[in-house]
C-alpha positions in Angstrom: 143.7 63.7 -56.8 144.7 61.6 -53.8 143.8 58.0 -54.4 143.1 55.3 -51.8 143.1 51.7 -53.0 140.6 49.6 -51.1 141.1 45.9 -51.2 140.6 42.7 -49.2 139.9 39.0 -49.5 136.6 37.6 -50.8 133.8 38.1 -48.2 135.8 40.6 -46.2 133.2 43.4 -46.6 134.7 45.6 -49.3 131.3 46.6 -50.7 130.1 47.6 -47.3 133.1 49.8 -46.6 132.8 51.3 -50.1 129.2 52.2 -49.5 130.0 53.9 -46.2 132.6 56.1 -47.9 129.9 57.0 -50.5 127.6 58.2 -47.7 130.4 60.7 -46.9 130.3 61.9 -50.6 133.5 60.2 -51.4 133.6 59.0 -55.0 134.2 55.2 -55.3 135.7 53.8 -58.5 134.9 50.0 -58.5 137.2 47.9 -60.7 134.6 45.0 -60.7 131.9 47.3 -62.0 134.3 48.5 -64.7 135.2 45.0 -65.7 131.5 44.1 -65.9 130.8 47.1 -68.1 133.6 46.1 -70.4 132.1 42.7 -71.3 128.6 43.8 -72.1 127.2 42.7 -75.5 128.8 44.7 -78.3 131.9 45.8 -76.3 135.3 45.2 -77.9 136.6 43.3 -74.8 133.8 40.8 -75.1 134.5 40.3 -78.8 138.1 39.7 -78.0 137.3 37.2 -75.2 135.1 35.3 -77.6 137.8 35.3 -80.3 140.2 33.9 -77.7 138.0 31.4 -75.9 135.2 30.7 -78.4 131.6 31.7 -79.0 130.5 29.0 -76.4 131.0 31.8 -73.8 128.0 33.6 -75.0 124.5 33.1 -73.5 121.5 33.0 -75.9 120.9 36.7 -75.2 124.5 37.6 -76.3 125.8 38.2 -72.7 128.9 36.6 -71.2 128.5 33.3 -69.5 130.6 34.3 -66.5 130.3 30.9 -64.8 131.7 29.1 -67.8 134.5 31.6 -68.2 135.4 31.3 -64.5 135.5 27.5 -64.9 137.9 27.8 -67.9 140.4 30.1 -66.3 140.2 29.4 -62.6 142.6 26.4 -62.5 144.4 27.2 -65.7 147.2 29.8 -65.3 147.7 30.1 -69.0 144.1 30.8 -69.8 143.8 33.1 -66.8 146.8 35.1 -68.2 145.1 35.4 -71.6 141.9 36.8 -69.9 143.9 39.2 -67.8 145.8 40.5 -70.8 142.5 41.4 -72.4 140.8 43.0 -69.3 143.4 44.4 -67.0 144.8 47.1 -69.3 141.3 48.3 -70.1 140.3 48.4 -66.5 143.4 50.3 -65.5 142.9 52.8 -68.3 139.3 53.4 -67.3 140.3 53.8 -63.6 142.9 56.5 -64.7 140.4 58.3 -66.9 137.7 58.4 -64.2 140.0 59.4 -61.4 141.6 62.2 -63.5 138.1 63.6 -64.1 137.3 64.0 -60.4 137.8 67.2 -58.4 137.2 65.8 -54.9 140.0 65.9 -52.3 140.4 62.1 -52.7 138.7 59.1 -54.1 138.4 55.4 -53.2 139.5 52.9 -55.9 138.1 49.5 -55.0 140.2 46.7 -56.5 139.7 43.3 -55.0 142.9 42.0 -56.8 145.0 45.1 -56.1 148.0 43.1 -55.1 147.5 40.1 -57.4 147.1 42.3 -60.5 150.1 44.5 -59.5 148.0 47.7 -59.5 149.3 49.4 -56.4 151.0 52.0 -58.6 147.5 53.4 -59.3 147.0 54.5 -55.7 148.7 56.7 -53.1 147.7 54.6 -50.2 146.3 51.1 -49.5 143.4 50.4 -47.3 142.7 46.7 -46.5 139.4 45.5 -45.2 140.1 42.6 -43.0 138.4 39.8 -41.1 139.4 36.2 -40.1 139.4 33.6 -42.9 136.8 31.5 -41.1 134.4 34.6 -41.2 135.3 35.1 -44.9 134.2 31.6 -45.7 131.0 31.9 -43.7 130.0 35.2 -45.4 130.7 33.8 -48.9 128.8 30.6 -48.1 125.7 32.6 -47.1 126.0 35.1 -50.0 126.9 32.8 -52.9 125.9 29.3 -51.8 129.2 27.9 -53.1 130.6 24.6 -51.9 133.2 24.6 -49.1 135.8 23.3 -51.6 135.0 26.1 -54.0 135.3 28.8 -51.3 138.6 27.4 -50.0 139.9 27.3 -53.6 139.0 30.9 -54.2 140.6 32.1 -50.9 143.7 30.0 -51.7 144.0 31.7 -55.1 144.1 35.2 -53.6 147.0 36.9 -51.9 147.2 35.7 -48.3 145.7 37.6 -45.4 149.1 38.0 -43.9 150.5 39.5 -47.1 147.7 42.0 -47.4 148.1 43.1 -43.8 151.8 43.5 -44.1 151.5 45.7 -47.2 148.6 47.9 -46.0 148.9 51.5 -45.1 145.6 51.3 -43.2 143.5 48.3 -42.0 139.8 48.3 -41.1 138.6 45.5 -39.0 135.2 44.3 -40.3 134.2 42.1 -37.4 132.5 44.9 -35.6 128.9 46.2 -35.7 127.8 48.3 -38.6 127.8 51.4 -36.4 131.3 50.8 -35.2 132.4 50.2 -38.8 130.8 53.5 -39.9 132.7 55.3 -37.1 136.0 53.8 -38.3 135.3 54.8 -41.9 134.6 58.3 -40.7 138.0 58.5 -38.9 139.7 57.3 -42.0 137.8 59.8 -44.1 139.1 62.6 -41.9 142.6 61.2 -42.1 142.5 61.1 -45.9 141.1 64.6 -46.1 144.0 65.8 -44.0 146.6 63.9 -46.0 145.2 65.1 -49.3 145.2 68.7 -48.2 148.7 68.4 -46.7 150.1 66.9 -49.9 148.4 69.4 -52.1 147.0 66.5 -54.2 143.4 67.7 -54.3 143.7 69.1 -57.9 146.6 67.0 -59.2 
């Protein structure tokens, strides 16, 4: 199985690009979706998080209070490391299990923090969805209604745009129209099909 890691900064348009690959019948494994499933009520990861950070993290219905957890770990590297120690190995294991079960020529593994979490070893090739930082901020502002300071802090906490671009195998510019973006995804799809066939990775 040839694996393409899809990443990009917040607001860059990763979900849009993932959806376009799915229209081409390419399976997309989403690390965020896996992480969300891991912390549903009754899941061992949620129990471990509560043991580490306290029952205050539970909403009345038993679900995780994500906003409170984000507040606790965002500006505290020690607490952030504790959370990552709980979640990252589980997310990585689930990605491996899911990708190994596929028989497609290739799959997309969407990992927003691919570089930050040192998960590049999971993929054969890295695709970065890119747009200018000003556009990132505007998209996040419209989508999440966060304050400008919060948005800047989130962007600052992520790997820099320059680093992502320097370490990408492929870059897709998400400042174009949806039609143009779809065309670029189709070209990459054809590229990945040819690479996976050439490397003989379709069934490995």
